MIKOL-140193 format. One line per field, with one value per residue (C-alpha): residue number from 1; x negated, y negated, z. Coordinates in pm, whole numbers, plus 32768, in hexadecimal, padded with zeros to 4 digits. Example, Ala and Ser with C-alpha at 12.3 -4.5 7.8 and 13.67 -1.06 7.14 Angstrom:
<rs>
sekol	1:2
px	7B32:7AA9
py	81C2:806A
pz	830C:82CA
</rs>
This chain:
<rs>
sekol	1:2:3:4:5:6:7:8:9:10:11:12:13:14:15:16:17:18:19:20:21:22:23:24:25:26:27:28:29:30:31:32:33:34:35:36:37:38:39:40:41:42:43:44:45:46:47:48:49:50:51:52:53:54:55:56:57:58:59:60:61:62:63:64:65:66:67:68:69:70:71:72:73:74:75:76:77:78:79:80:81:82:83:84:85:86:87:88:89:90:91:92:93:94:95:96:97:98:99:100:101:102:103:104:105:106:107:108:109:110:111:112:113:114:115:116:117:118:119:120:121:122:123:124:125:126:127:128:129:130:131:132:133:134:135:136:137:138:139:140:141:142:143:144:145:146:147:148:149:150:151:152:153:154:155:156:157:158:159:160:161:162:163:164:165:166:167:168:169:170:171:172:173:174:175:176:177:178:179:180:181:182:183:184:185:186:187:188:189:190:191:192:193:194:195:196:197:198:199:200:201:202:203:204:205:206:207:208:209:210:211:212:213:214:215:216:217:218:219:220:221:222:223:224:225:226:227:228:229:230:231:232:233:234:235:236:237:238:239:240:241:242:243:244:245:246:247:248:249:250:251:252:253:254:255:256:257:258:259:260:261:262:263:264:265:266:267:268:269:270:271:272:273:274:275:276:277:278:279:280:281:282:283:284:285:286:287:288:289:290:291:292:293:294:295:296:297:298:299:300:301:302:303:304:305:306:307:308:309:310:311:312:313:314:315:316:317:318:319:320:321:322:323:324:325:326:327:328:329:330:331:332:333:334:335:336:337:338:339:340:341:342:343:344:345:346:347:348:349:350:351:352:353:354:355:356:357:358:359:360:361:362:363:364:365:366:367:368:369:370:371:372:373:374:375:376:377:378:379:380:381:382:383:384:385:386:387:388:389:390:391:392:393:394:395:396:397:398:399:400:401:402:403:404:405:406:407:408:409:410:411:412:413:414:415:416:417:418:419:420:421:422:423:424:425:426:427:428:429:430:431:432:433:434:435:436:437:438:439:440:441:442:443:444:445:446:447:448:449:450:451:452:453
px	800A:7F77:7F71:7ED3:7E1F:7DD2:7D53:7C2A:7BD8:7B43:7A90:7A2C:7990:790B:79E9:7A16:7AA0:7BB0:7C03:7C1E:7CA9:7DC8:7DE8:7E1B:7F7E:8012:7FE4:80E1:81D2:81ED:810F:80E2:7FCC:7F18:7F2C:7E62:7D7A:7CFD:7CE2:7BF4:7B3F:7B1A:7A7D:797C:78FB:78AE:7831:776B:7751:76B8:759D:7531:74EA:7450:737D:73B0:73B8:730B:7384:73B6:7494:754A:75A7:75E0:76DE:779D:77B0:787E:796A:7974:79CE:7AC1:7B81:7B96:7C06:7CDF:7DA7:7D9D:7E4A:7F40:7F7A:80B8:80B6:81D2:8163:8167:8157:82CB:8361:84D1:84D4:85A2:86D9:8797:8875:88B8:8A5C:8AFB:8AAD:8923:8931:8815:88C1:8952:88A5:8886:8781:87EB:86B1:86B3:85B3:85DB:84D4:84DE:83E3:849B:85BA:86DD:877A:88D3:889C:89F7:8AA6:8997:8A02:8B8E:8B50:8AAC:8B86:8CF3:8C29:8C00:8D28:8DFC:8D36:8DFE:8CB1:8CE9:8CDB:8B8D:8AC8:8A8A:89E1:88F2:88A9:8784:8755:864B:854B:83EE:8313:8347:8491:8482:83F0:84FF:85E2:8556:84FC:8672:873D:8643:86FF:8706:8707:8647:86AD:85FA:864D:85E0:8454:836E:8229:8168:8036:8138:816A:82E1:82F8:836F:839B:82CB:8305:839B:845B:8364:82D6:81B2:8151:812F:8057:8093:7F88:8023:814E:8149:806A:8197:8291:81BE:822C:837E:836A:8441:8538:852A:8592:85CC:8576:85DB:850B:85EF:84F2:8437:82DD:82F3:827E:8134:81A6:8265:815B:8118:8218:8250:8145:8203:837E:8405:84AF:8462:84F2:8475:8415:8300:8375:842F:8599:86CF:87CC:88A7:8847:87C4:8939:89A5:889C:8911:8A7C:8A70:894E:8A0C:8B2F:8A92:8A0D:8B71:8C16:8AE4:8A4B:8889:87C6:8725:887E:8895:87AF:87FA:8956:88AC:87DF:8927:89FC:88C4:88EC:8A8E:8A92:897D:8877:86E4:8670:8552:8430:84B6:853A:84A5:84BA:8394:8391:8275:827E:81D2:80C3:803F:8081:7FA1:7EA2:7EB5:7E74:7D5D:7CB1:7CDA:7C33:7B36:7B0B:7ADC:79F2:78F8:78E1:789F:775F:7700:7712:760E:7552:750B:750F:741F:7326:730E:72AD:71A5:70DB:7125:70C4:6F30:6F1C:6F71:6E36:6D68:6D9D:6D95:6C4C:6BA5:6C0F:6B5A:6A15:69E7:6A9F:6ACA:6C60:6D32:6E53:6F6A:70C2:70B1:6FEC:7133:70B4:6F5A:6F72:7011:6F4B:6DEE:6E97:6E02:6CAB:6CED:6BD8:6C67:6C4C:6D33:6E12:6E4C:6E86:6F73:7041:7085:70FC:71EE:7251:728E:7373:7443:745C:746A:74EC:75E7:7660:7690:7702:77EF:7874:7875:795B:7A03:7A6B:7A57:7B70:7C60:7CA3:7CC7:7D4F:7C35:7B3C:7BBB:7B48:79DB:7987:787F:78F6:798F:7863:77EF:78CE:7840:76E3:7739:7846:771A:7602:774E:7739:756F:7578:7635:7579:7450:7438:7407:72C5:7196:70CC:71DA:7192:7240:736C:734D:7443:7408:7315:73CC:755E:74E8:75CF:74FA:754C:75DC:74F1:7533:7665:7657:762C:77CF:782A:77AA:786A:79B9:79B1:7927:7A2D:7B7A:7B08:7B2A:799C:7920:78C9
py	7FDF:7ED4:7DA1:7C8F:7D97:7EC2:7D3B:7D04:7E6F:7E57:7D2B:7DC1:7F23:7DF5:7E45:7CF6:7D40:7E74:7D37:7C1C:7D19:7D8C:7C04:7BEB:7CCB:7C35:7B0E:7B50:7BF8:7AB9:7996:796C:7819:7947:7A0E:7919:78AC:7A3C:7A61:7942:79F4:7B0F:7A2E:7990:7AED:7B74:7A0B:7A7C:7BDD:7B50:7A6A:7B51:7C76:7B52:7B29:7973:79D7:7A48:7B2F:7A26:7966:7A81:7AD9:799B:795D:7AF9:7A22:78F1:79C0:7ABC:7966:78A3:7A12:7A77:78EB:7906:7A37:79B8:7887:7901:7A79:7A84:7BB4:7C4D:7C6D:7DE3:7E10:7EC1:7E4A:7DD0:7C22:7BD3:7B05:7A7A:7980:78DB:78D4:77BD:78DF:78A1:7727:76C9:756F:7571:747D:72ED:7213:70A9:6FF4:6E5E:6D60:6BBC:6B13:69E8:696B:69D7:69C1:6A13:6B30:6BEF:6D22:6CCC:6D2E:6E45:6F1B:6EA7:6F54:7064:70A4:707F:7172:72A7:7274:7283:73B0:7505:75A3:7465:7545:75A2:7463:738E:7232:71A6:7029:6F95:6E35:6D0A:6E17:6E30:6F4F:6FC7:6F92:708F:7185:717A:71B5:72C9:736F:7365:73B2:74A4:7417:74D8:73DA:727F:7125:7021:6EBB:6D78:6CF6:6D92:6C81:6C8E:6D24:6E73:6E88:6E71:6D23:6D75:6CA0:6C3E:6BDF:6A91:6AE8:6ACA:6B38:6C58:6D45:6EED:6FC9:709B:7198:7140:716D:72AD:733B:7304:7381:74CF:750D:74D8:7604:7722:7650:7530:75A2:7418:72E7:7156:706A:6FAD:6E83:6DB8:6E4F:6FA0:70A6:706D:70F2:71C3:72A7:72A1:7323:740F:7511:753B:74FD:75C4:74F1:737B:7218:70C7:6F82:6F12:6E06:6CD9:6D22:6C48:6C61:6CDC:6DCE:6E56:6E4A:6EFE:6FF3:707E:7049:7133:7247:723F:7290:73CB:7445:7447:74EC:7618:75A0:75F8:74E1:74CF:74B4:73C2:72F9:72DE:728F:71A1:7131:710E:701C:6F55:6F49:6F66:6DDD:6D6F:6D42:6D9B:6F44:6F1B:6FB6:6F4A:7094:71C3:72E7:73B3:755E:760E:7684:7570:7548:7690:7664:7559:75F7:76FC:75AD:7512:768E:767A:7554:75E7:7726:7602:753F:7664:7730:75CD:756B:771C:76EC:7599:7649:7761:7688:75CE:7721:7730:75D7:75B3:76DD:7684:7553:75BA:769F:7536:7475:75B6:75B9:7412:7451:74F0:7454:7352:73F8:744D:732B:71DB:71CD:70F0:6FD4:70B1:7041:715F:72B6:7388:72D4:72DC:7452:743D:73D4:7480:758B:7631:758A:7674:776F:78CD:7899:7751:77FE:78DD:7797:772D:785F:78B3:7704:777B:78D3:7806:770F:7813:7928:7859:7702:76FE:781B:7727:75DF:76C5:7747:75CE:7539:7698:7625:749B:74C2:75BD:750A:738B:7323:7355:7234:714C:71E7:7173:7006:70CD:7201:717D:70E2:729A:72CC:720E:7219:73B9:7352:72BB:73B2:74F5:73FC:73A4:7527:75B0:74AF:752C:7679:7733:7698:775F:765A:75CF:7641:74F8:7471:7312:71FF:70AD:6FD9:6FEF:7005:6F20:703A:70EB:722A:716F:716E:71F7:7255:737B:72AD:723A:7366:73CE:7298:72E9:7412:73DB:72C5:73B6:74B8:73A0:73CA:7238:7131
pz	7FCA:7FB5:80A9:817C:8283:8130:807C:81C8:81E3:808F:810C:8222:8153:804F:7F39:7EFB:7D5A:7DD0:7EF8:7DBD:7CDF:7E3D:7E52:7CCC:7D08:7E56:7DAF:7C46:7D6F:7E30:7DE1:7C67:7CF6:7DBA:7C9E:7BBD:7CAC:7CE9:7B9C:7BB9:7C88:7BB9:7AC0:7B9D:7C17:7AB8:7A52:7B96:7AEE:79BA:7A18:7B30:79FD:7944:7A4B:7A5D:7C05:7CDC:7DE3:7ED9:7DDD:7D78:7EEE:7F58:7E19:7EC2:7FDB:7F76:7E91:7FB3:80AC:7FAA:7FBC:80F6:8145:8041:80A4:822D:81DD:80D6:80D3:81CE:82DF:822D:80B7:8039:7ECD:7E97:8006:7F8A:7FDE:80D2:7FF6:8148:80FD:81EA:8287:836A:848E:847A:8434:851A:8564:86CC:87A9:86E5:876C:86D6:875D:871F:870E:86A0:8782:8785:86B5:859F:84CB:8535:84B5:8495:8595:85F9:84D3:848C:85AD:8592:8418:84A4:85BA:84D2:83C4:850C:857A:845C:83E1:83E0:84FB:85D5:86ED:86A9:86C0:8816:87AB:8880:8870:891B:88DE:88E4:891A:898C:8983:8AF0:8A8A:8974:8A0C:8B1F:8A40:8981:8ABE:8B1B:8A10:894D:87D4:86CC:85EB:8617:8574:85C3:84EC:8535:8497:83CA:83CD:8284:82FC:8339:8471:8519:85FF:877E:887A:89B5:8B06:8AD3:8992:8876:8788:878C:865B:86CB:860E:84FA:85A8:8704:8692:860E:86EB:87CC:871E:8727:88BF:8807:86FE:878B:878C:8698:8508:8472:84A3:83F8:83CC:8387:8365:8278:820A:82E6:81E9:8276:83D2:832C:82CD:840B:84E1:83A2:83DB:851E:84E5:839D:830F:8342:825A:823F:8199:80B0:803C:80E8:80F2:8114:822B:8139:80CF:8214:8266:8123:8157:82C9:826F:8152:8232:8309:8283:81B8:835C:83B4:829B:82DE:81B8:81FF:8207:8062:8004:8137:80C9:7F52:7FD3:8061:7F5D:7E77:7F67:7F16:7D77:7D91:7E31:7D5E:7E4F:7DE3:7E02:7D7B:7E06:7F70:8056:8069:80DB:816B:81D2:8252:80EE:8057:8128:80BC:7F75:7FD8:8074:7F34:7E58:7EEA:7EE6:7D8C:7D6E:7E69:7DA1:7C61:7CFC:7D6F:7C55:7B98:7C7F:7C4B:7AD4:7AF6:7BDF:7AF6:798F:7AAA:7ADA:799B:793F:7A29:797F:7823:7889:792F:77D5:772C:77E0:7791:764B:7618:76EE:7627:74D4:7578:7598:7412:7373:730F:7347:7288:7319:73CA:7468:754E:74EA:74A2:7359:73A2:73B8:726B:71C6:7213:723C:70E5:7187:72C6:7327:73B5:755F:74D1:73DE:752C:75BD:74CB:74CE:764F:7648:751E:75AF:770F:761D:757E:76BA:77A0:77AF:768B:777A:7893:77AF:7731:784C:78EE:77D8:77ED:794C:7921:77D3:7897:799D:7916:7AB3:7B51:7AA6:7B26:7C7C:7C06:7B1F:7AC7:7A40:78EB:78E0:78DE:7853:76E9:7709:76E9:75B8:7518:754B:74DA:7395:7376:73D3:72A4:719D:720C:72CD:7171:711B:71B2:71C4:72CB:743F:7536:7516:75B1:75C1:7676:75AB:744C:74DE:7617:76F6:77D6:78DD:79FE:7B0B:7C3F:7C0F:7CCE:7E16:7D99:7D74:7EC3:7FB5:7ED2:7F6B:80A1:80C6:803D:814A:821B:8288:820E:8316
</rs>
């Protein structure tokens, strides 16, 4: 049976290819993003084998690359594969009914500090109460209220009522923080991470949090790490739109519908009243967080493979350069050399004048170009063209792509000439290889992994 445990067992036994193969099967059954990521890791492993078999990697370099692939696969399995996933196991498609609708206790938390614009919070709670009172499930809900909310009030209300649904209505700052009241009634912004950690303490009971406040998306992202469903606003929202959304949301909840359906009905209510709902209410689930994590792992895997390809190419280029310096030194000692823009031109011009030893160096340089550097450049361009969404992440990747594109064109036009050993881009074309691009890629990987200082 293929499941999370079987894949981790393969990894512990050093069976990396088997682990990736099973991850591909599991991803195909449950998650297309995971499936694609596993295929990418399989391609990385195959690319490594080809480089290792061609002799371009030392044993230490080979072991380092395999370890990085293994760590990436292990991280993907740990973070993205659910414990109950197994091939052939029936998936749970249970439909939510009125009886198992999670909404029971609702805590309405209001805050309108005296140094903020007045809001129609009384109108909003009246609409919510009316929605629930006229609903067919009105006896299933208990609506509690907390006004002029301070931090300690929120804590005490949560402890007292232990609600299934928390509905915050008030102001949010442009920095993405909800605003409660401090001791004298003035506004106090609440740190998103602290608020997320606060709701983690109530995650066994609370199923949904609504942040009916401007710019509350950042807080929603932190809270949804612990609460299954969170609704927030990613922009400023007019008072009337907030009220219309709330009324429609609780109309749906009171009729026994799911949180998702209630959210969609709330958005529709905003649109029906001619208010702008575009890019305002958002619903986040913990699955969204998992998908975002997988998307980040996809990007990390891409840049790790790109870095590996560039590092192997750099090793090949340095070895080629050593032979080129030896050849140039020998030619300078023997001949009165003509003027040249670059040694690539010189070597082609002097090919017929070379000694047997010099032609051996020439042949070695040409071999690096044909057998190693071309392969690495082809793979680099394949990665960049296959994932255009990542090119803008690092400014100089466009420059790298242009450099290799020109190199390939020049390679195709010159390589059939046996006097050609080097394909050099930089002097005539004025677009050299972006120096230390590997450092930019490492910094970006560190940022994605949360290791940037």
